[in-house]
N, C-alpha and C positions, 0 to 999 in steps of 0.2 A: 142102259148104258152100264156099263161094268165099274166099280170102284175105281179104278186105275184113271179113268178116261176122265172120269167128274172131278178130280184133282186138276187133273190139266188144265180143264174148263178155266176151274176158280182159282187158281194159279196165274190162268194169262191174264183174267181179268182184275184180279189185286195187281197182279204187276201196268198194266196198263193205265190205272185211275192213280198210281206213283209218278207214273212217268206224266201223267196231263198231269199234278200237282206240281209236280218239280217244274217244268216248263214253264209252269202259270206264275212260280215265283221267281223266276230268273231275272235279276236285273238288267234297264232297258239299255241298248249295247248305248257307249259314250258317256252314261252317266252314272254318279260315284253315290254311295251312300254315305251316312252320316252315324262313325261308329258310336259306341256307346266307351265311356271309359275303360281301357285295359291295362296293366300293367306293363311297363315299358310303353306304355305310347304319351303321345303329347296331349293334351286335350284344351278345351276354354278357348283364350282368346286364338288360337292355332289351329283350330279345326276349320275344313273348308266346306265350304255350303257349295251348291249348285243351284243356279237359278236358270230356271226354264225360258227359255226366248225360242222369238219363231227361226231365229236364225241358229238357235241350238244352243248346247249348254254352256252358260258361260259362269268359268270358275269364281269368286269372290269369297275373298276371306274375310272372318268378323272383324281381324282387328282394322280390317281397310276398311270398313262402316264405322267403325269408333273415331277413326282422326277425324272424320266427314264431322261428326254430328255429337259432340260431346252429352254424353249420357246425363239424363234426368235425374240425378241424384243429390244428396245433400252429404257434406262429408261427416263425419262422423266427429263427436263435439267434441271431441279433444285434438282431435285435428283442425277444427274450426278454429278455435280455442288458442293453439299453437300459433295458427294465420293470424290471428288477433294481435297476437301478441307481441310478433314479429310485425305488423304492423304500426303499431302501438310504440313500440322502440326503436322505429324506423330513425330520428332523431338523436338516439343514443349511442349506436350503434352503424351509423354508414358512413361512410367515409368516401373519398376518391372525388371524382371529377363532377361536377354539375351532372351530364349528362349517366355519368353509372349511377350518379341517386335518380335520377328520373328516370331509369329503370327498373330500378327496384321498387320503388313506389308502384308502376306502372304494375308489376308482377304483382307485389304483393296487396296491392287493390284487387284484381283480379282474381287474387285466392279466394277475396273475402265478399266480393259484389257477384261474381260469375257461377252459377248463374242466381236468380235473385232471390229463391229458395236460400241461399247461403247467408243473404245481407238480414233475410227476416230470420231465419234463425239467429242471428249475431244478436237482434236487439231484442229478440225472447230470451237469450241466455244474460239481456245487459239488465233488461226489466226483472229476470228472476232472482237477479243478486250473484247468478253465478262468476260473474267476472270481476264480482266487488272483491278487495283484498286489505283496505284500507278507506273507513267509511268518511274520513279528511283529505283522504288525496284522490288521485286518480291511478288506476291502475294500467299499467300497460295495456293488457285486453279489454278495459273499459275505453281506452285512448282508441286502439283499434276500433272498436264497432264504434264510435262517433264520427272516427275520420271515412270507415267505409261509408256510414250512412249519411255522412254530408256530399262528398265526393261521389260512392256509387249513386246517390237519386239524380246529381248533374250531369253523369256520365250515363246514366241508363237514359236520362231524360233529353239530351242533347248531346252527348260526344262521342256517339259510335263512328268512328273512321274505317276508311278501307284497310283490311289485313287485319283489323282488332278481333281480340278471343270474344270480346263482349257480347252477349246473346243479348241485345236489346229488350228490358220491357217495363212496364208501366210501373214507378217505382211508388206509387201515390197513396197506395194501401200499405208499402211498408211503413212510407213517413208517417202516415194517421197510426199507426201501432206503435212508432216513436213517441206522437204527441200525447198520444193518450196513456202509455207509459212512463212516462216522464217523471210522473209524484213518486214514483219508487226507485228512481233514480237516485245517487247521493248529493248534495246542492254540489259538489265539485266537480260533477258529471255532466250536470246542468250546464253549469260556468262554462265548461268546455264546450259543449253546445251550441252556446250562446257565442263565444269566441269563435268556432271554426264557420258559423254562420253568417256571421258576418267578414273573416274574413277573407271565405270565398266565396263572395259575392261575383257575379261573372257579368256579362251586359245582356245575357237571358233569365236575369234574377237569381236568388238562392235555393235554396233546396228545400224550403216553404215556398210555396206561389197561392194563387188567389182562389185554388183549386180548397185551399185550407184553412181558408181565411174564419168560416162558420165554426168550423171545429175550435179552431183555437180562440174564439173568443166566448165558445160553450165552457170548454177546459179552463177559461181560464172567472168562469161563472162559480164554476162548479169546486174550484180548490182555491177560497181569496189566500189562502197561504200563498201561493204560487204566481199573487196576480201579478209579482214585477216579473218573472219568469216568462210567462205567455203576454204580456204586454210589450216586449222588449220581441219575442217573433211577430206579433200583430203590427207591430212597428215596423220590423221588413220588409216585409208584405205588401204596406199601406205604402211604404216608400217606392218600391219598386212596380207597382201595378199604377199605370195609366189614368186610372178607372176604378174608383169602387165605390158598391152599393148605395145610392144615396139613403136606404132605407136605413142599412146599418150604421151607416154616418149617423143618423138621427137617434138612432139606439143608445149610440155610445153618447152623444153630447148629453143627450136627453135624463141617461138610467146611470151613465158607467161616469160621473162628472169630477170623482175621486182620483180620478185618474191624468195627473197632467201628460204623459206621452200619450196617451189617447186623445184629452181634448185637443194637443195642438196640432199632433196629426191630420185629425180628424176636420177640424178648420180649414188644415192647409189642402185636404181632397177638396175641400167644396171650393175653396178659390181658385184650386185649379182647374176645380170642371165648369170656371163659369158664372156659380150662383153666388156672387160676392152678394146680394143684398141677405142671400138667406145665413149666410154664413157672419154677418157680421150683427144679425138679428141673435143668431144664437150666442153669440161671443157676448152682448153687452148684456144676456139674460143672466152669465153668468158671473157676471160682475156687478151686479144691482142687489143690494143686501147687506149685510157684515158679515153672513155667513160662511163664506166663499174664502177657502182655505188659501192661503197666500201663494204656495204653489202652484194652483188649478189659477188663479188670477192671472200670476205671473208668463204660465202657460197659454193663454185664450191672447195675451197681449200682446205674446211673442211671436203668434203666427198672427194675427191681425198686421204688426208690425212688418211682418217678413212677408204676407203674399197678400195683402190688399191693394185695392187704388194707392197709390201713392197720396193721392188728397184726402179720401176714406179713412187710411193708415192714421194719419198726423194728426185727423179730427177725432182719433177714437183713443189715442195715448194719450194727447193733450187734456183729454177730460178722464181716463179714468187712472192715466199712470200715475206713479207717484216717483219722488226723486231718488229714489235709489233702485230702481229697476233699471241698473248697468245693460243685462242681456236686452231688454226691450230698446233700449237706447243703441247696441250695437246694432239689431235686426233693423232699425229704420236706417241708419246713415252709413249700410254698407251695402244696402240696393244698388244697382245700375244708378247713376244719377241719384241718390239716396240724401249725399253727405250738401249736393247743392240745396235739396228742396228742404230740407232741416234745418238750416242756415238762412233759407228766405221764409222759414214760417218762425223762424228766431227775430227775425227783424222785425214781422209783422207786430208779435206780440211785444217786443220792446215798443212800437210806436202806438200799441194800445194801452200801453201801460199796465197790462197785464200782471200775475200774482208770478213771484220769481221762481216757484216749482215747474210749473212746465218750463219755462227757459231751461231752467235745471237740468232738467229731462232730457230735453233736446242736446242741451251742447254735452252731455256725456257721452253722446255716441260719436263726437268729432274726434277727429284726428289732425287736421293740420294745424300745425305748431302756431302761425302767424296768425288765424283766424282767433283759436283758444288764448294767444296772449290778448288780444284787442281787445277778447271778451273780457278778461280780470282787469284789463285797465280800465275798462269804462263804463262794463255793465252795471246798473246801479244797487242792483241786490248783492250783497256781501253773500249769499249762500250760493250764486249763481258763480262770482267772482272765485269762488274757492273752488268749487269744483271745473273749472278752466286750469284753474293753477294745476290743481291735483292729478287732472289729464293732461296736461301741459309737459309735466315734470315728466310724468310717468311711461313716458315716450320713450322709447329705448337707447335714442341720444336724445337728449335735451340741446333744445337750439337756445342760444342767447340765455345761459344759464344766471349772467349777469344783470341782466333784466328781471328775470324772475325773481332774483335774491331783491333787488330793490322794493320788488311789492312786498314780500316779507317780513321784509325788515323794518315796513312802512308799517306795517301791521303791529309790530310787537308793542307791548304797554299802551295801545289806545282803547278808547273806550268803543261800547260795541255803536256808538251811535256816530262815532269821527267815521267817513266815506273813506278812512283806508282801510277800516277793522275788517280782520276772519276768522273766523271762528279759532282759535289756540290751537287745536287739536290738529284741527286738514292745515292751517301753517307749519306744523313741527312734522307731518307725516309728508308735506313737500320737500321739506329740505333734508328729512329723509331720503327723498326719492335724487335730492341732487348730489347728495354726499354720497350715495353709492356707485355714482358713474364722475364722479371725479377721477384724476388719473393718476395727476399728480398730488403729495399732499402738500408739498411748497408752493401750489398756487394759491394767486389770491381770494381764486373758488371758495378752494378748499377749507382756507381758514377763516371765511366769514358766513360759511356756512355752519362750520361747528360753532362760532361766535351767536350764529343764531338759536341753536338748539340749544345751546347755557343760557342764554338768553331766557327762553323759553320757561326751559326749568327755575329757573329763580324768581321768575315773575309769580310761578305758582300758581296759572290760570290752567293746566295741563292736567288732566284726569290723572290718576290712579296707574290705568294701564298704560295710557300712552305716556306719561313717563319714564316707567320702567321700560318700554321700546328704546324713550329714548338713549335712555343709562348705555343698553345694553348694546346699542350702536356707535355711544360714545368710546364705553370700555374697547368694542372692537378695534377701535383704530388708536387705542392707546391713551385715552382721552378719562380720568376715570372720577365718577361722581358721586 
């Protein structure tokens, strides 16, 4: 083969290869390629993509996909802090109608809580101190973080609605993160959390639930300086739950007896669960001995008075109660049918000639003015009569003030052995009760009450503190002493 023919063969071969490669690389008919960014052309959200299907290629825009599924990414910290500041400042800069405010709340809350990673980051920023501006006050971003935590937990757990932009997730890990981080927060922020946790209670509970009860107990033991904070959170949980683990209640009553709130709530839970005998035994164990702190003693008594079967409650209170335990008296008398049961037990104690302290304790919670006047006129013990007078004259509108004044006037200047005798200090306070409720200074009741108080001062039987209070009351109405 000569040289010219050889070049013609090789040239044809190369041309064929090039043609074959070009045919192989050309686009499939009907499809479009994704182009690289080029000067003068748009990119990113406006770029079109072809998705193959059996029916052929269907063009779909990335922007359309994004409108259906929110990208799982966090806001930058600065943007998130700005959203927290806006949410925390809502009550300071939002005006207009209630519906406008509600829309703004929803908008700002969503900016903080959805997706759940934003809310988690807000709690992290709060715990890291990134949101604190003044350790004595809550800053707007701190308020926003706490609002986001409380409202967001409830919304993620219970509140997703149709057409809502919220993508609900379990908030429990974020709540645990906040509970564990709370010791680093300022006292003002912790107070804000307690306020919102109470204010935002729903029929389905608060942002803390039974799932967090063990963690709160552990954190409470780990941070004794924050015992009251965690105790209040634990109280919210125990009030909301219909039934709390009995072993936990026993742990509280046997190992945490220094906390009155938990003692009261734990005993109430046991009574509500039908374990009255167990609760009575534990309450009695708390009150045996002289080393029980008074607040714990009153907490146990109040739980029994308010939740135990009435007969057991009356027996327990008359055995362990003291005359000054007013909250215990109110817990007994304010139960359904409680005042009738209290008065029946009071009558039994009078007939049995029992000591006056138990009767005084029972009468302290009674609110029927006619009953109280009868006790003030007839009970054999001066301490019980004076308690009835104090309770009767302390009612918002004193009934039959003349009859109360008759009893008080009879007590002035008599010896303690006289059947009409009353402790002078209690007579003075009852007189002040009547004086404060007298509408007209020219009325006979007003003039008699002023004279009674002056006589008590002249008698010289009042203690220095009580005498000072009486003088102040008289001076306030233009009667200098």
